[in-house]
C-alpha positions, 0 to 999 in steps of 0.5 A: 486502523481501518485499512480495508483491503491493504491488510494483505501479505505484501503490506504486512512485510512492508509494515515489518520493514518500517517497524512502528511507522505504520503511517509510512507503510500506509502512505507508501501502499497508497501511492502504489495503489494510485500508481497501479490505477493509473497503469490500468487506465493506460492499458484499457 
């Protein structure tokens, strides 16, 4: 359960959506993080 900073509000609701499948919510948030990182690189 070592998720670091992913234990925030939006993440909580996505976990609720998925019910027990923490892994799905986790991999989804991972993808979103990577997506935002790429966007940051583009903007700078």
